[in-house]
N, C-alpha and C positions, 0 to 999 in steps of 0.2 A: 543448769547442773550448776548444785553449790558445791561449797570447798568439799573436800572429803578429808574425815578427821582421821588422821597417822594411824596405826596401829589398828586400827577397826575396819579401814578400806569403804566405811560409808560416810555419807552428808549428816550435817544434824537431823533433816526432816528424816532419810532412812532411819537412824538410829530412833526417832522419835515413833514412826509408823512401827518398826521391830517391837519397840516397848509392848505400845499400846496392843499390837496384835500378841503379844505373850499374856499380856491381863485379860483381853477380851477372852480367850481362851480357857483360863484357869480359874477366873472369878467364878464359876460353875463350882467348883471345888474348898472356894473359904465357906467359914462360919455362913448362917442363914442371913444374918443382920449385916453379913459387910460386903453380899453379893451386890445387893443393887450400886450402891454408891461403886465399888469396881468398876463394874461393869460402866454406869456413867462417865467416871470419868476414862475409863480404856477409851467408850467411844469419842469422848472431849477430844481428846489425845489421835487417836489412827486416824479418825474419817477426814478432819481438817488437812491432814499429813500427807494421808493418801491422795485427797482433791491434787492438794497441792504438787504433789510429787508427777498425776498424770499429767496435771497442765504443763509444766515444766519439763518432761519429761522422764519416764521410768525407766534404768537400767531393768532388762529378762532378771536380775537378780533379782531384782525384788519384788518379781510378778508371782511366786510360793508366796511371798510374804503377806502382800495382797488379799491372795485366794485364800489363804487361812485366816486372815484378821474378816474376811469378810462372809465367811461359811460362820464362821466362828457368832457375827452381829448378827447374822440370820437367824439363828437360834439364843437367841440373848436378849433381842430387839420385843418380839413378842410377849417374854416372860415380862420383862420389865414395866411395858406398856400395860397388859393387862392387868398386875400388880398395884400400876398408878390410876388406874380406872377405878381402882378395889376389888377386883373379881382374882380369884385364887390363881393363880402363876401355874401353867401345865408344868412340871421337868419331868424330862427323859428318866428313865431308868437308869442307875448309874450302869448297868453292864451295857446300856447302849451308849451314855454319853461316855464312858471314860474312852474306847476304842476312836469315838471322834474326835477324843478332843487330844489324845496322842497324834492321830492323823494331823490334823491342824496344826499342832506342834514341831512334826515332822517337817510341813511343809516348810514352814515358817523357819527353821532350825536348815533345811536343806538352802533355803534363799538368803541367809544370812549368810554363812558357808561361803558359798558364791562372790558375795558380796567382799568378802572379807580375803577370798583366794585370790580374784583378780577384779584388785579394787581401779579406780581410776587412780595414777600415779603420784604423787606430790612428792614435791620434788626439795631437795633439803636447800634451805637458806644457806649462799653459799657464804665461807666467812672469812673471808680479803676484804682489804678496804675499799675496793672499787666497789661500784653496781656495776652492771654488767649488760651491756647491749648488742644485737647481733644481726645480723643484713646476710641477707644471700645471695652470690652470681655466680653467673654461667657463662664457661669460656672452653674456645673452641681455640682446639693446638692443629694449626696450618700446616706444620711437620708433619705428621702422624696422621695416615690413613687409618680410617675403624674398622679392623681386622674384623668386629664381630659381624657387621655387613656384607652384604657384597656390590651396593648401591657404589655407582663410581663416584667419584669427589667426595663421600663422606668420610668428616676428618673427626676425631674422636674430640668427643663434647663432652667438661664436667659439671658440673652442678657444687658447686663448695660454698659451704656455711661458716660463717666469723662469729666468733663471740667476742668481746672483747670488752674492756675495761674502760666503764662509762660515766659522766658524770652521774652525780648521784643528784638528787631533789626534784626528780620525775614522778610524783606521787601523782595516782590517776594515772596514767599511762599505762594500758594494755597490754598484760604481760604473750609475750611470744605464743603461738600456738607449738604444739610436739607436733612432733614427724611430718611438718607442712607449713609452710608460710597460710593456706589459710586451712580451713577445719575441710574441707573438700580434698585437699590436697592430701592432708592429714589423714583419710579415709582411705583416699585410694593409697596409701601406702602400707597402712594398717594392713586390707587386705591382702597386698602385694607379699608381705612378710608371712600372713598366716598361709596362703599359696604356697608360701615358700616351704613353709613348714610343715605344711601337709596337714592344719588341723583346722579345721571350721572358725571361718572369721569371726562368728557372733563370739567366741573366747578373748579374741581382742577388739571387741567394737567399743569396749571404755575406754580404750586408750586416747584415742581423736581426741576425747575431750580435758584429756591434761593440757594445763598452761606451769609454761616454765618459770625461771626466776627472769628470764631476758626481756631488755626493751627494744622492740626492730625499733633501728632506725635510730636510738638514742645518741646524744651529741658524747664526740669521743673526750673522754676526760681530761682534764689539764694538764693534770700531773702528769709526772710518769716518765717524760720524755720519750723516747724509740722505746718501744715493748718487743719484746725477745716473743719470737713464732714458731708452734708449735703445729706444726700437721700430722694430721688423723685419719689413717684409713680403717675403713671397718672393718669385720667380720665376712665370710665369705657369705655372700647375700643378706649383709645387713647393709643397713643404709646410714647415711651421714649423720643422723641425730642420734643414734643408740647409745651414746656417750656425752649426752648431754648434760647430765650432774657432773659429771668428771670436767665440760668445757668450760662449764659456765664455775664451777671452783677453781680450776685456774687461772681464766680471766679475771677473775674477782681479785687475786692476787700479780695482776698485772702483765699476763701472757695476752696474748693475738692466738687464739688456736681457728686452725683453718680445717674443718672436715670435708671430707671428699664424698660425694655419690658417684660411683664407677658404674656410667651404664652397662647396662648388660653382663654386669655381674650382681650389683646389688637387686634385691627383692623389686624396688619399683623406684624409678626414676622420674618426675614429672617436670619435666620441660618450661623454659619457659613461653613456647607458642602452643603450652596446652597439653603436648603430645608427653604416653606414659611409655615408657621404657622398661619393658619387664624383662627380669632375668632371663639367659641363655644357658647358664651353667647348672650342670647336670650330673652328680656319680654315677658313673656305669656299672661299679659293682667289681672291676677287674681292678686291681692294686698296683698294676704299672701302667695302667693307660691312664687312670688317674691319678696318678704323682706327675705323669708327663704333663697333664692337664695341668695338677696345680701351678705348677713351672712356667708354666705359659702364662696362668691368671698373675702371678706375682711377680713376672718381669714385667705385664700392660700396668698394675699395681704403682711398682718403682717409678714405671715414667709418668705415670702420673703425679708422683707425688712431687719428683724435680721439675716437671712444669708448672705446676700448681705454685712454688717458690717462684719458680721465674718470672709470673704474674705476679706474686705479691711483691715484688720489686717493684714491676713496674708499675702498680699500683701506691706506691711508697712516691717513687717518680712522679707523679699523677699522668702517667700515661696513659692509665685507668683510671675511668671517674667512680670517687667513693670517698667514705668518711675516712679513711684513715693516713692518707695520704701525707707523709712526712713524717710519720709516727713507726713505723715497723721496721726495725732490727735484723734486715735479711741475714746479717751474718753472724747473729744469736738464733738460729734454727734449728728446731729439734723434729725428726721423722720419729712417728709415733704410730700404732697402730693394735688392733685386737686381733686375734689368732690367726686370718689368713695374713690380713692387715701389718699386724705386729711380724711378721715372716717378711713381708714385703718391705717395712721399714727399715730393717736389716741388710737386703740386699738394696735400698735408695740409699744405705747409709755409706757400702763399701763402693758402688759407682756415682758418687756424687759428692767430692768433698766439700761441698755446702753446707751440706749440715754438718751441725756442730755438736749435735749429741742422739741418741736414739733411745728408744722404749719400745720394749715388745709384751705386748699385754698378751699373755698364753699362747704364744704365736709359733707355730712348727715352722722351722724355717726351709724353705721350697727352692733355693735357688740352687740351682745344678752344680755349680762352681763357684763357693765363698773362697772368698779372697779376704786381706788380712784390710781393716779397715784402722782409721785414724779416732774416730770418734767415741767416746764414753757410752758404755750403754746399760742401761736397766731393764732385767727383763723379768716381770711376774707370771706367776707359775700358780694353779693350783697342785695341792697333792699329788702323787704321780704313786696308785699301788702295785707294788710288783708285779709282771706280765701284763700291765695293761700301757697298752702304748709305748713298747718298749725303744722303739727308735727315740722316740720326742726327747729325752732327757738328755742323751748322747750328743743328739745332732744339735741340741742348742748349747749344750759345753763347747761341741770343738769351734759352732761358730762365733759363741762370746769370748775364747781364747785369741781367737784370730784381731781382736782390738789390740792394736797398739798403746789405749788406755787405758782403765781401768773399764772392767765391766763386773756387774754385781746380778745375781739372779737370787730372789724376793719369792720361796716357798709360804705363800698364805695357809696357815692351816684351816679349815672350815670352810675352804673359796672351793665351788668347781667354775666349768669354762665360765659359766656369763656370769658370776660374780661382778665381775671386771666391768661388768657394761652397766646399763638401766635397768636389765631384766629385773633385779630384784622387786623393785619399784611396783611391778604391777604383773608379775606373772607370780602362777602358788609356791608360794613356801618350801617348797622338797627341796631338800641338800643336795640332791644327783642332778639337779636342775641348775639353781640358786647357789649352793651354797647351805652353811648354815650359821652365817656369820646376821641373819634380819635383811629387813628390807634395805637400811641405808647405809648398816655398817660397812657393808662388801665395796659399794661404789666410794663410799668416805675416806677407806681406805687405799682405796687405788689412784681416790686426787691424793690424798696427804702423801704419801710415796712418791707421788708422781712431783708433786711442788718438792719435796724436800732434794731430790734428787738435780730438776731442772735448776732448784736458788743455786745448789753447788757449782755445776756443772757450765751453764750458762752466764750465771753474776756473779760469781765465786764467791759466793754469800759461807763465811767461815763456819769450822764446825765439819767433822769428821761424818762424812755420808757413810759410812759403813755402820757405823755407830748409832745414826739419827732413821736408820733404814733399819735394822734389826729388833725397832721396836715395831715392829707391822709383821715379821715374820721368821721365818728360818733365812739367814740370808751367806751366799754364798760370794766371796768375792776371789774375780780373776784380777790379778793384778799382770802388767804390765810386763814384766818377765819371768811370766809364768806359772808362778805360784798360784797357788788358789788357799783361800779359808775358811773358814766357816765361823758363825758366829749365829747360837740359837737366841729364841723370842725369850726374853727375859719372865 
């Protein structure tokens, strides 16, 4: 699989076969003197490109394009060969050729639209001064039974992926697979996500082909001293890699991001022994029962975040083997998450004073008894239309006002719930699904606002966070004295 061209959703080879196929079909309608050279040139482009695609592995999206090209070639080749041999070339009458040409163009257009709508994701290059390394660890909490199973002695086990500042100059090192440590793991996770969403797996089968910007096992950067920590919990059914673009951007700016898979909650978690743990969570349709279950799931996630922070402290002290020993600043750690994970991050903040900040990416707070917490908080939300989810913003506002520090709510115009994840990089650009900010602007804005907030509250970087954050949307500031103020997007 060759590199995807950003914006088109296709590789260079795929673009060549597309152009060649269109030229083969339309050659019939050019002036007589131009038909033969156009057909020969188009065939010279389409045939080698098609063969190369088939050898390298053709995506299902391009099958209609190949079919359209093959049909056009089937009718064009005899005419060209007869003319080359000095015999009159047979041409179908226009009333027969026109619907045939239109049918072939429809096939080609359908394949091109599918390839554009469901591309292999291309991850934006991180903008920070550090290269990015990544590693995956599995940790078991001996103090907590796994409540999702009835097996005696089963303890809560988490898979955690770290993105961290790495040394530059590792050219030639293969970049990390997206969705998993191996392509096989990525395919298992991709199918698990599709099953959780209730869509055919073929719609996401291009995602495991993606490579990210991080280098597996890269040496930690010599610069920067101890790095602040950002712990991340994904959405309900989400997986640890769902915010990879965001994690890589933060790591390039000097943060260590630790993203969690929550077994029996995340769509699919592949453990070190090869077992795959699928989600056991599902909505019942009863609002009261679903709310009760959500409170339980959020509490487990909050405990998971606290446990991982403990493990990162052990990793820093050398009690756990890993590349980041002596480089982690556990005194500057943020609890973050998306959707269900964002609500869990807020809950973890008031339960665990070790966290110094909290970021909620469009998450409803499910905590049954929210209490005051001391950490500054940032909540990014999509616009909520009148009458849509009427409990969300009042509930979120209530929780943010419990912070004894300053809390910020940033409403991002044009955003949807999945804007704050990697989803815009590979899902169809449907505004209701991924927002209207384009494939890269949504993830980029999410990361930029997060860096502004984290730099201010964890690093003490000069500048008013309210002024800086207001550049990304409509900002409401909840001050520690209970007053709230708003800043519009300039």
